[in-house]
PLY file of the C-alpha trace (Angstrom):
ply
format ascii 1.0
element vertex 222
property float x
property float y
property float z
element edge 221
property int vertex1
property int vertex2
end_header
55.55 32.09 19.77
53.88 29.77 22.92
50.84 31.92 22.60
50.47 31.60 18.89
50.76 27.48 18.98
48.05 27.62 21.72
45.97 29.69 19.51
46.45 27.50 16.63
45.89 24.59 18.38
42.50 25.83 20.01
41.43 26.96 16.26
42.32 23.33 15.05
40.23 21.56 17.90
37.49 23.90 17.29
37.20 23.71 13.62
37.72 19.74 13.90
35.10 19.59 16.54
32.53 21.96 14.12
33.26 19.93 11.01
32.51 16.42 13.11
28.74 17.83 13.91
26.63 18.32 11.04
24.68 21.53 11.29
20.53 21.28 10.58
18.80 24.54 9.75
15.61 24.73 10.89
12.87 27.18 9.41
9.39 28.07 10.04
6.78 28.84 6.96
3.07 29.96 6.53
2.38 27.42 3.65
3.48 23.77 2.43
6.87 23.57 0.11
5.69 24.01 -3.55
9.05 22.93 -4.86
11.64 19.89 -4.95
9.11 17.66 -3.23
10.48 14.10 -3.74
7.99 12.41 -1.07
5.02 13.48 0.40
2.52 11.90 2.97
-0.63 14.02 3.66
-3.23 12.11 5.49
-6.93 12.31 4.30
-7.75 12.41 8.06
-5.90 14.73 10.29
-6.41 16.51 13.64
-5.01 19.43 15.42
-7.03 18.41 18.50
-5.32 14.98 18.34
-1.84 15.97 17.65
1.25 14.42 18.49
3.26 16.07 21.20
7.20 15.97 21.10
7.82 16.76 24.69
11.17 17.04 26.29
10.27 16.11 29.78
10.84 12.42 29.39
14.49 10.84 29.98
15.97 9.06 27.90
14.44 11.98 25.54
11.26 11.08 23.50
11.98 10.07 19.84
9.68 10.17 16.89
9.99 10.06 13.15
8.18 8.41 10.17
9.07 5.96 7.46
9.08 6.64 3.92
9.83 4.97 0.26
10.64 7.02 -2.87
9.58 6.05 -6.32
12.92 7.06 -7.86
16.44 7.55 -7.09
17.05 10.96 -5.28
19.25 13.06 -3.05
17.41 14.42 0.06
18.10 17.82 1.21
15.09 18.64 3.69
11.90 17.69 5.34
8.87 19.64 6.25
6.41 18.99 9.05
3.25 20.89 9.59
3.28 22.00 13.08
0.45 23.07 15.81
2.64 24.67 18.53
6.00 25.15 19.53
6.84 25.78 23.41
10.25 24.19 23.20
11.99 27.11 21.76
15.79 27.03 21.11
16.03 23.32 22.15
18.75 21.25 20.88
17.98 18.06 18.87
19.42 15.55 16.65
18.10 14.44 13.15
18.69 10.76 12.05
18.21 8.86 8.91
18.03 5.39 8.61
17.77 2.91 5.94
15.40 -0.22 7.06
14.14 -3.50 5.38
10.27 -2.67 5.88
7.82 0.20 6.14
7.27 -0.71 9.96
10.82 -1.91 10.91
12.24 0.25 14.04
15.25 2.50 13.11
17.55 0.56 15.21
17.24 -2.66 13.21
19.06 -0.75 10.14
22.21 -0.42 11.73
24.00 3.08 12.32
22.19 5.87 10.69
23.30 7.01 6.99
22.78 10.57 8.30
23.37 12.36 11.36
22.73 16.05 12.22
22.31 18.04 14.91
20.38 22.10 15.43
18.15 24.10 17.30
14.60 24.71 17.22
13.25 28.23 16.18
13.40 30.79 19.08
9.95 31.64 18.61
6.43 30.00 17.43
6.17 31.53 13.78
2.92 30.89 11.74
0.24 28.99 13.80
-0.42 26.53 12.66
2.66 26.72 10.18
5.24 24.43 8.82
8.71 23.55 9.86
11.45 22.81 7.62
14.97 20.94 8.51
17.51 21.41 5.99
20.40 18.84 5.94
23.93 20.34 5.87
24.50 18.16 3.13
22.17 16.05 0.56
21.88 12.55 1.36
21.59 9.78 -1.70
18.58 7.55 -1.44
17.49 4.72 -3.61
14.07 3.97 -5.29
12.00 1.31 -3.63
13.96 1.33 -0.15
12.50 1.92 2.64
14.06 4.61 4.97
12.99 6.28 8.50
14.12 9.74 9.86
14.06 10.27 13.47
14.30 13.51 15.93
15.16 13.38 19.44
15.99 16.19 21.99
19.67 16.32 22.98
18.50 16.61 26.88
15.53 17.08 28.90
13.81 20.37 29.70
10.21 22.05 29.46
7.90 22.54 26.30
7.55 20.60 23.39
6.59 20.38 19.49
2.82 19.63 18.30
2.33 18.07 14.96
-0.78 17.32 13.13
-1.66 13.77 13.45
-3.53 11.57 11.00
-4.21 8.02 9.98
-2.36 5.73 7.93
-5.17 5.71 5.01
-5.28 3.95 1.80
-3.20 6.43 0.14
-0.34 6.54 2.23
-0.36 3.29 4.35
1.97 1.81 2.07
4.55 4.20 1.69
4.73 5.91 5.18
4.42 5.10 8.77
4.62 6.64 12.09
7.37 5.56 14.45
7.95 6.68 18.24
9.93 5.56 21.30
9.51 6.85 24.79
12.10 5.01 26.89
15.24 4.98 24.44
15.11 1.06 23.54
11.72 -0.13 22.52
9.73 1.41 19.66
6.79 0.77 17.73
5.31 1.59 14.28
1.71 2.29 14.46
-1.18 2.96 12.03
-1.18 6.54 13.24
1.16 8.85 11.19
2.17 12.43 11.09
-0.35 14.13 8.84
1.78 16.35 6.73
5.20 15.24 5.61
7.25 16.20 2.85
10.73 15.36 1.87
12.50 17.71 -0.16
15.52 17.10 -2.64
16.19 16.62 -6.56
15.31 13.27 -8.39
18.21 11.63 -10.01
17.64 11.82 -13.85
19.19 8.08 -15.20
21.92 8.69 -17.84
20.82 7.24 -21.27
22.26 4.01 -22.02
24.26 3.26 -24.96
21.39 1.05 -26.29
19.24 4.24 -26.62
22.10 6.03 -28.19
22.47 3.74 -30.85
18.92 3.99 -32.32
18.34 2.45 -35.81
18.90 5.00 -38.52
21.54 7.10 -36.18
24.27 4.17 -36.61
27.65 5.52 -38.28
27.70 4.62 -42.28
0 1
1 2
2 3
3 4
4 5
5 6
6 7
7 8
8 9
9 10
10 11
11 12
12 13
13 14
14 15
15 16
16 17
17 18
18 19
19 20
20 21
21 22
22 23
23 24
24 25
25 26
26 27
27 28
28 29
29 30
30 31
31 32
32 33
33 34
34 35
35 36
36 37
37 38
38 39
39 40
40 41
41 42
42 43
43 44
44 45
45 46
46 47
47 48
48 49
49 50
50 51
51 52
52 53
53 54
54 55
55 56
56 57
57 58
58 59
59 60
60 61
61 62
62 63
63 64
64 65
65 66
66 67
67 68
68 69
69 70
70 71
71 72
72 73
73 74
74 75
75 76
76 77
77 78
78 79
79 80
80 81
81 82
82 83
83 84
84 85
85 86
86 87
87 88
88 89
89 90
90 91
91 92
92 93
93 94
94 95
95 96
96 97
97 98
98 99
99 100
100 101
101 102
102 103
103 104
104 105
105 106
106 107
107 108
108 109
109 110
110 111
111 112
112 113
113 114
114 115
115 116
116 117
117 118
118 119
119 120
120 121
121 122
122 123
123 124
124 125
125 126
126 127
127 128
128 129
129 130
130 131
131 132
132 133
133 134
134 135
135 136
136 137
137 138
138 139
139 140
140 141
141 142
142 143
143 144
144 145
145 146
146 147
147 148
148 149
149 150
150 151
151 152
152 153
153 154
154 155
155 156
156 157
157 158
158 159
159 160
160 161
161 162
162 163
163 164
164 165
165 166
166 167
167 168
168 169
169 170
170 171
171 172
172 173
173 174
174 175
175 176
176 177
177 178
178 179
179 180
180 181
181 182
182 183
183 184
184 185
185 186
186 187
187 188
188 189
189 190
190 191
191 192
192 193
193 194
194 195
195 196
196 197
197 198
198 199
199 200
200 201
201 202
202 203
203 204
204 205
205 206
206 207
207 208
208 209
209 210
210 211
211 212
212 213
213 214
214 215
215 216
216 217
217 218
218 219
219 220
220 221
């Protein structure tokens, strides 16, 4: 009987710990996503030679991300980045999403994240160059015209890193998406450079018809 109780306690604690940690699924692919894209920031000037390197060697762990703003209410389900190289295979990471007041605000100014999840980077390079999709364990509700920032950070130090295409905040995307990074765990900056290929995927919320629209002239009851 005691052994059964111990097994039940261990199972309960393990299940509780797993439930408290949202799992982010990471997959690689050859092409950019072609469906359920609710936001995209593709720079007209990009380079794999001047790529952004998300390395694991710094302590505190290097963090990076990018701000974005939607043109309609939606639920976010995933984000996709174009990658150059992956050498931090199987590395543990944390993905956060913050709500902020302005496009170039540091994520920490928005208070606690509205989403936190963790996962592992792929065990192999995948297509080179290619795309890497981070799928959330549950959809996150986002509002039209509100500024958000996603951030990625390693759960610890190690070797290797992830290389991403870098672009500039050109006229088409300067008002909707900006790059953010922090190398000391505290201070951060928002620059004019940006991740060259960013896709936010999810489902746009279709507003319900208002009562006024339902009661059109000619459709009123006699």
